[in-house]
C-alpha positions in Angstrom: -5.5 -13.9 0.3 -1.7 -13.9 -0.5 0.2 -10.6 -0.8 3.5 -10.1 -2.5 5.3 -6.8 -1.6 7.9 -6.0 -4.4 10.0 -3.1 -3.8 11.4 -1.6 -6.9 14.7 -3.0 -8.3 17.4 -0.6 -9.3 16.7 -0.9 -13.0 12.5 0.1 -12.1 14.0 3.2 -10.1 16.3 4.6 -12.2 13.6 4.0 -15.2 10.9 5.4 -13.3 13.0 8.4 -11.9 14.2 8.9 -15.6 10.7 9.1 -17.0 9.7 11.7 -14.6 13.0 14.0 -15.3 12.0 13.8 -19.2 8.2 14.7 -18.4 9.2 17.5 -15.5 11.3 18.9 -18.6 8.9 18.7 -21.3 7.0 22.1 -22.6 3.7 20.5 -22.0 4.2 19.4 -18.5 1.1 20.6 -16.4 -0.3 20.8 -12.8 -1.3 17.3 -13.0 2.0 16.2 -13.9 3.6 17.6 -10.7 0.8 16.4 -8.7 1.4 13.0 -9.7 5.3 13.4 -9.4 4.7 14.7 -5.9 2.7 11.7 -5.1 5.1 9.2 -6.7 8.0 10.9 -4.3 6.1 10.5 -1.3 5.3 6.8 -2.0 8.6 5.5 -0.8 11.9 7.4 0.4 14.0 5.7 -2.2 12.2 7.6 -4.9 13.1 10.9 -3.9 16.8 9.4 -3.2 16.9 8.2 -6.7 15.4 11.0 -8.7 17.7 13.4 -7.0 20.5 11.2 -8.0 19.4 10.6 -11.7 18.6 14.2 -12.0 22.3 15.3 -10.8 23.7 12.7 -13.4 21.5 14.0 -15.9 22.5 17.7 -15.5 26.1 16.5 -15.3 25.8 14.7 -18.6 24.0 17.8 -20.1 27.2 19.5 -19.5 29.5 17.3 -20.9 27.5 17.2 -23.8 27.5 21.0 -24.1 31.5 20.8 -23.7 31.7 17.9 -26.3 29.4 20.0 -29.0 31.8 23.1 -28.3 29.3 25.2 -26.4 30.6 27.7 -24.0 34.2 27.1 -25.4 35.7 30.3 -26.3 37.8 31.3 -29.4 37.5 27.9 -30.7 37.9 28.7 -34.5 40.8 31.1 -33.9 43.9 30.6 -35.4 45.5 30.1 -31.7 43.2 27.4 -31.2 44.3 24.3 -33.4 42.3 21.2 -34.5 44.1 18.9 -32.0 43.2 20.4 -28.8 39.6 20.5 -30.0 39.7 16.6 -30.9 41.3 16.2 -27.5 38.5 18.2 -25.7 35.9 16.4 -27.6 37.5 13.1 -27.1 37.8 13.8 -23.0 34.3 14.6 -23.3 33.2 11.6 -24.5 35.5 9.4 -21.9 34.3 11.3 -19.0 30.4 10.8 -20.1 31.5 7.1 -20.2 33.1 7.3 -16.6 30.0 8.9 -15.3 27.6 6.7 -16.7 29.7 3.9 -15.0 29.9 5.6 -11.9 26.3 6.0 -11.8 25.8 2.2 -12.6 28.0 1.3 -9.7 26.0 3.8 -7.5 22.8 2.3 -7.8 24.3 -1.4 -7.6 25.4 -0.4 -4.3 22.6 1.9 -3.0 19.6 0.1 -4.6 19.9 -3.8 -4.7 17.1 -6.0 -5.7 14.7 -6.2 -2.6 11.4 -8.4 -2.6 9.1 -8.7 0.1 6.5 -11.7 0.2 3.9 -12.1 2.4 1.0 -14.8 3.1 -2.2 -14.5 4.8 -3.5 -16.8 7.6 -3.9 -20.1 6.1 -2.2 -19.8 2.7 1.1 -20.3 1.6 3.1 -19.5 -1.4 6.0 -20.9 -3.2 8.7 -18.4 -4.7 11.4 -18.8 -7.3 14.3 -16.9 -6.7 16.7 -15.3 -9.7 19.5 -17.5 -8.8 17.4 -20.7 -9.0 16.8 -21.2 -5.3 13.2 -21.6 -3.7 11.3 -20.5 -0.7 8.2 -22.1 0.5 6.4 -19.8 2.9 3.7 -21.3 5.4 0.7 -19.4 6.8 1.1 -15.9 8.1 4.9 -15.8 7.0 6.7 -12.6 6.2 10.0 -12.6 4.7 12.5 -9.9 2.5 14.8 -11.1 0.3 18.0 -9.1 -0.6 20.2 -10.1 -3.3 23.8 -8.3 -4.1 26.7 -9.4 -6.2 28.4 -10.9 -3.4 25.7 -11.7 -0.8 22.0 -13.6 -0.7 20.2 -12.7 2.6 16.7 -13.6 3.7 14.8 -11.9 6.5 12.2 -14.0 8.3 10.2 -11.6 10.1 7.6 -13.7 11.0 6.2 -17.3 10.3 8.0 -20.2 8.5 9.7 -21.0 5.4 11.4 -23.7 4.0 14.5 -23.1 1.8 16.1 -25.1 -1.1 19.2 -23.3 -2.0 21.3 -23.0 -5.3 24.9 -23.9 -4.4 27.3 -20.5 -5.2 30.0 -20.4 -2.8 30.9 -16.9 -3.9 27.4 -15.8 -2.6 26.8 -17.0 0.9 23.1 -17.7 1.6 22.0 -16.2 5.0 18.7 -16.4 6.9 18.3 -13.9 9.5 15.7 -15.1 12.2 15.1 -14.0 15.7 18.8 -13.6 17.2 20.3 -16.1 14.8 21.6 -16.6 11.5 21.5 -19.7 9.2 23.9 -19.9 6.4 23.8 -22.2 3.6 25.9 -22.8 0.6 23.8 -25.4 -1.4 21.2 -27.5 1.0 17.7 -27.5 2.1 16.4 -26.5 5.6 13.2 -25.0 7.4 13.1 -22.2 9.4 10.1 -21.5 12.1 10.1 -18.3 14.1 7.4 -18.8 17.0 5.5 -16.0 18.4 7.5 -16.0 21.3 10.3 -15.5 19.1 12.0 -18.9 19.5 13.5 -20.1 16.2 13.6 -23.8 15.3 15.8 -24.8 12.3 15.6 -28.2 10.8 17.6 -29.3 7.8 16.4 -31.9 5.2 19.6 -31.7 2.9 23.0 -30.9 3.5 24.6 -28.7 6.4 23.9 -25.6 7.6 25.7 -23.1 10.1 23.8 -21.2 12.8 25.4 -18.6 14.7 24.5 -15.2 16.8 23.3 -12.5 14.5 23.8 -9.3 16.0 27.3 -8.6 14.2 25.4 -9.7 10.8 22.8 -7.2 10.9 25.1 -4.4 10.8 26.2 -5.0 7.1 28.1 -6.8 4.2 31.2 -7.2 5.9 30.2 -9.2 8.9 27.9 -11.4 6.7 30.8 -12.6 4.5 32.6 -13.4 7.6 30.1 -15.4 8.9 31.7 -18.8 8.1 34.6 -17.3 10.7 32.3 -16.5 13.2 32.6 -18.1 16.9 31.8 -21.7 17.4 28.8 -21.7 14.9 26.5 -24.8 15.6 26.6 -27.3 12.7 23.3 -29.1 11.7 23.2 -31.7 9.4 20.4 -33.5 7.5 17.9 -35.3 9.9 19.0 -32.7 12.5 17.5 -29.5 14.2 18.2 -26.9 16.5 16.3 -24.5 18.8 17.4 -21.0 19.8 15.9 -17.8 21.4 18.8 -15.7 23.1 20.8 -19.2 24.0 21.3 -22.1 21.7 20.3 -25.4 22.6 21.7 -28.5 21.3 21.9 -29.9 18.2 19.2 -33.2 17.7 18.3 -35.7 15.8 14.6 -35.9 14.5 13.6 -39.4 13.1 12.5 -39.3 9.5 8.6 -40.1 10.3 8.9 -37.0 12.6 10.4 -34.8 10.0 7.8 -35.8 7.5 4.9 -34.8 10.0 6.8 -31.5 11.0 6.9 -30.5 7.1 3.4 -31.8 6.1 2.3 -28.5 5.8 4.3 -27.7 2.6 1.2 -30.3 1.4 -1.3 -28.3 3.1 -1.7 -30.8 5.5 -1.2 -31.2 9.5 0.1 -34.4 11.0 0.3 -35.2 14.7 1.4 -38.5 16.6 1.3 -38.2 20.6 1.7 -34.5 20.7 -0.2 -32.7 23.3 -3.5 -31.1 22.9 -1.9 -28.1 23.8 0.7 -28.2 21.3 -1.9 -29.2 18.9 -4.3 -26.2 19.1 -1.1 -23.8 19.2 -0.3 -25.3 15.7 -3.8 -25.2 14.4 -4.5 -21.8 15.4 -1.4 -20.5 13.2 -3.9 -21.5 10.1 -7.1 -19.8 11.2 -8.6 -16.9 13.4 -10.2 -19.1 15.9 -9.2 -19.1 19.6 -9.0 -22.7 21.3 -10.0 -22.3 24.9 -9.0 -25.5 27.1 -11.3 -25.4 30.1 -9.7 -28.2 32.0 -5.8 -27.9 32.6 -5.3 -31.7 33.0 -7.0 -31.8 29.4 -3.8 -29.9 27.9 -1.4 -32.9 28.3 -3.9 -35.2 26.3 -1.9 -36.9 23.8 -3.5 -36.6 20.2 -2.6 -38.2 16.7 -4.2 -37.2 13.4 -3.9 -36.0 9.8 -6.0 -33.4 8.3 -5.9 -30.5 6.3 -4.2 -27.2 7.9 -7.2 -25.1 7.6 -10.1 -27.7 8.5 -10.9 -26.9 12.1 -13.9 -29.0 12.1 -11.9 -31.9 11.4 -10.0 -31.6 14.5 -12.9 -31.1 16.8 -14.5 -34.1 15.2 -11.5 -36.1 15.9 -11.5 -34.7 19.5 -15.2 -35.6 20.0 -15.2 -38.9 18.9 -11.8 -40.3 19.3 -10.9 -38.4 22.5 -14.1 -38.1 24.2 -13.6 -34.3 24.5 -16.8 -31.5 24.3 -16.5 -29.1 22.0 -18.5 -25.9 22.2 -18.2 -22.9 19.5 -19.2 -19.3 20.9 -18.1 -17.3 17.8 -14.6 -17.1 17.2 -13.7 -19.3 20.3 -13.9 -22.8 20.8 -14.1 -24.3 24.2 -12.8 -27.8 25.1 -13.6 -29.6 28.0 -13.3 -33.3 28.9 -16.6 -35.2 28.7 -18.0 -36.4 31.8 -18.3 -40.2 32.2 
């Protein structure tokens, strides 16, 4: 099953908070309403923060409205209070209301940007279209968090693998944070794979990306805006890839046939041509809950080739049995692989 978790946007949060303010101040509010409100507050820390800020703004607006209507003013109808000061007070109140609304809007643009989480289960993939026209393909067992602001587009790859097709917008850098590094693109296509051991592989299929250390980027927006000027970023062009964990490897070329095999997952397929059996079972295991056990150490180096559906374990085991003389024994959620005796 594919899961998409949507963290409420600024507009949705403000709308919900405003609805609760109106409901709680209604004459017919009851205990059931208050219980539902408490449950809503407890769902997410942003709910309470939004509610308190909106309630504060509402109360200030109430005070300004009262001032505009002359409530609380003294001797406003007396001869000593001419009409012009009254009109000035009313105009000031209206202007202050407009400024307060603008300030609240700016506050929420800063405090509650549009944030979305997307997640795929094992054996599933998902294609996501973003608001700027960019798109992301998520491979099996992948989790990303997308955070767009007026100045930046940031994606945190928390696990798994994703392919990015980025729309050009030089005013808003597109940055993918993965492991210990960050990948910056303006308008390009690239693939990022975060392995279980936190090693990252970045492969570029169109354009150029810059890859650099990410620690300074995680602290906030200014550093993200300065990523282009970070110390000695690695530039990776079309048909190239780079690996990194705590250290960066060299940028290397990847032949077109190998690149196509590497991205076959986007069509729901796996393709191998001479990879070791150890490498093959690691990749196949990403798409299933079945565990492979290679009993013979020398069998791990067996070179394997094949093309089959990513979730079709039987296709792999049949291939090993018929073409590579490997005995396959299934025991519950484990598959034992041994070299067949002559």
